[in-house]
C-alpha positions in Angstrom: 31.6 58.1 183.6 33.9 58.8 186.1 33.7 59.5 189.7 34.5 63.3 190.7 34.7 63.4 194.9 34.9 66.9 194.7 30.9 67.1 194.0 29.8 65.0 196.9 28.9 66.6 200.5 27.0 63.8 201.6 28.3 59.8 201.5 26.2 56.8 201.7 27.2 53.6 202.5 25.4 50.1 202.6 26.1 47.7 205.3 26.3 44.2 204.7 28.9 43.1 202.0 30.2 47.1 202.1 31.4 47.8 205.2 32.7 44.4 205.9 33.9 41.5 203.5 31.9 38.1 202.8 34.7 36.2 203.8 34.1 36.7 207.5 30.7 34.8 207.4 28.1 36.9 209.3 25.5 37.3 206.6 26.0 33.2 206.1 24.4 33.0 209.3 22.0 35.4 208.6 21.4 33.4 205.8 20.9 30.5 207.4 18.5 31.7 209.9 16.3 33.0 207.1 16.1 29.5 205.5 15.2 28.2 209.2 12.5 30.6 209.7 11.1 29.9 206.3 11.5 26.1 207.1 9.6 26.7 210.4 7.2 29.0 208.7 5.7 26.6 205.9 6.8 23.2 207.2 8.9 22.3 204.7 12.9 20.7 203.9 15.9 22.7 203.9 16.1 22.7 200.3 12.6 24.0 199.8 13.3 26.9 202.3 16.1 27.7 200.1 14.4 27.7 196.9 11.3 30.4 198.3 14.3 32.3 199.9 16.2 32.9 197.3 12.8 33.6 194.6 11.4 36.1 197.2 15.1 37.8 197.3 14.9 38.0 193.9 11.4 38.9 193.4 10.9 41.4 195.8 14.5 43.0 196.8 14.8 41.2 200.3 13.3 37.6 201.6 11.1 39.8 203.9 9.4 41.6 201.5 8.6 38.5 200.1 7.4 36.8 203.2 5.3 39.8 204.4 3.7 39.9 200.4 3.0 36.3 200.5 2.6 35.1 203.9 1.9 38.2 206.3 4.5 37.8 208.8 5.4 40.2 211.5 8.5 41.6 210.1 9.6 42.2 213.9 9.7 38.8 214.8 11.2 37.9 211.4 14.0 40.2 211.5 14.4 39.4 215.5 15.2 35.5 214.6 17.6 36.1 211.5 19.9 38.9 213.2 20.0 36.7 216.1 23.7 36.1 215.1 27.5 36.1 216.2 28.9 39.2 215.5 32.2 38.0 216.9 33.5 37.3 213.4 33.8 40.7 212.9 36.9 42.4 213.2 37.4 46.1 214.4 38.1 48.2 211.1 40.4 51.2 212.5 41.6 52.0 209.0 38.2 52.3 207.6 37.2 54.3 210.5 40.4 56.6 209.5 38.9 56.9 206.0 35.4 57.2 206.8 36.0 59.8 209.3 38.4 61.8 207.2 35.6 62.4 204.4 34.3 65.8 204.2 30.3 66.4 204.5 27.8 64.1 206.0 27.9 60.6 205.9 25.0 58.0 206.0 24.1 54.2 206.2 21.3 53.2 204.0 20.5 49.3 204.8 17.9 46.7 204.3 19.0 45.8 207.4 16.9 47.0 210.5 18.4 49.7 212.8 19.3 47.4 215.7 21.0 45.1 213.7 23.0 47.5 212.0 24.0 49.1 215.1 25.5 45.9 216.5 27.4 45.5 213.6 28.6 49.5 213.4 29.8 48.5 216.9 31.4 45.1 216.2 33.7 47.0 213.6 34.5 50.1 215.6 32.5 52.0 213.1 29.6 53.5 215.9 30.9 57.4 216.1 31.3 57.3 212.2 28.0 58.1 210.5 25.4 60.9 211.5 22.4 59.0 210.5 20.9 55.7 208.9 18.0 55.0 206.8 16.7 51.5 207.5 14.4 48.9 206.4 11.6 50.0 209.0 12.3 53.7 208.3 11.6 52.1 204.8 8.3 50.9 205.5 9.5 47.9 204.9 9.5 48.5 200.9 13.7 47.7 200.5 15.9 48.8 198.3 15.8 48.7 195.1 12.3 50.2 195.5 12.5 53.9 194.3 10.3 54.9 197.8 13.2 54.0 199.8 15.6 56.2 197.9 13.1 59.2 197.9 12.5 58.6 202.0 15.9 58.7 202.5 16.7 62.3 200.5 13.7 63.7 202.2 14.6 62.4 205.8 18.2 63.9 205.5 17.8 67.0 203.1 20.7 66.2 201.0 20.7 67.3 197.2 20.9 63.9 195.2 23.4 65.5 192.8 25.8 66.2 195.5 25.7 62.6 197.0 27.7 59.4 196.1 26.3 55.9 197.0 28.6 53.0 197.7 26.7 49.6 197.7 27.7 45.9 197.2 24.8 45.0 195.4 24.9 46.5 191.6 20.8 46.1 191.6 20.3 48.7 194.1 22.6 51.7 192.0 20.4 52.2 189.5 17.5 54.3 191.1 20.0 56.4 192.6 21.8 57.1 189.5 18.2 58.1 188.4 17.6 60.4 190.9 21.2 62.2 190.3 23.7 61.0 192.8 27.1 59.7 191.6 27.1 55.7 192.3 30.1 53.7 193.2 29.7 49.5 193.2 31.9 47.6 195.4 32.5 44.3 193.6 33.3 42.0 196.6 32.6 39.0 194.2 29.9 37.8 196.5 27.2 35.3 195.1 24.5 37.9 193.8 26.5 41.0 193.9 26.3 41.5 190.3 23.0 40.6 189.3 21.2 42.6 187.6 24.1 44.7 186.9 23.5 47.9 184.6 26.9 49.3 183.6 25.5 52.7 182.7 24.2 53.0 186.4 27.7 52.9 188.0 30.1 55.6 187.7 32.9 53.5 189.3 33.8 49.8 190.0 36.3 49.2 193.1 37.2 46.0 195.2 38.6 47.4 198.3 36.6 49.9 200.1 39.6 51.5 202.7 42.3 51.5 199.6 39.3 53.4 197.7 38.7 55.9 200.4 42.5 56.6 201.0 43.0 57.7 197.7 39.4 59.7 197.6 40.8 61.5 200.6 44.3 62.0 199.2 42.4 63.3 196.0 40.6 65.7 198.1 43.5 66.9 200.0 45.0 67.9 196.8 42.2 69.8 195.3 42.1 73.3 195.2 38.4 73.7 195.6 38.9 72.2 199.1 41.7 74.3 199.8 
């Protein structure tokens, strides 16, 4: 398999661990608050809360989906609690912003987070004006990636041709549904704890480990493409 940027007119990006690196610690804050929410909800200790949290994550796509399934929680209460985090750990990413803006065609965010949180992340990174739109977990009706309905909803909402799109994502398990719909897929291997879980090599067109560097190469290739003038 090989990624062909000349076929792309819609660039779809995941948010967490894709537009910023794990090392900044932002998602670690969210992870801790998810554990605290579960401990408070169920009256259990931190060890049991983490076991439940990760079980729900693996079995249902997100911890939230598991909590809704088993405990009928209010999703807004959960999202507001776990996203009450310190954004100052994120640094502005002007190089990334420049490369994203240079991509020809449409640019979208596809995240299992919610839009208010995602907008705060984009603002902290200096990427708030880089994207046309966003498809978040609320728009997905709380049926998150890798649920096929999340991808169908994204396509219907923004009206693009999957065969002309590429999806860039750090969680390998979220790529097969995109590939099945005809999208090209790029796995950003950021060496996170769960990034390679349920990885299907047949559903991955390209593996990268540095998003800004890769985008720079893509833009250079597109600039030299006769078909793009």
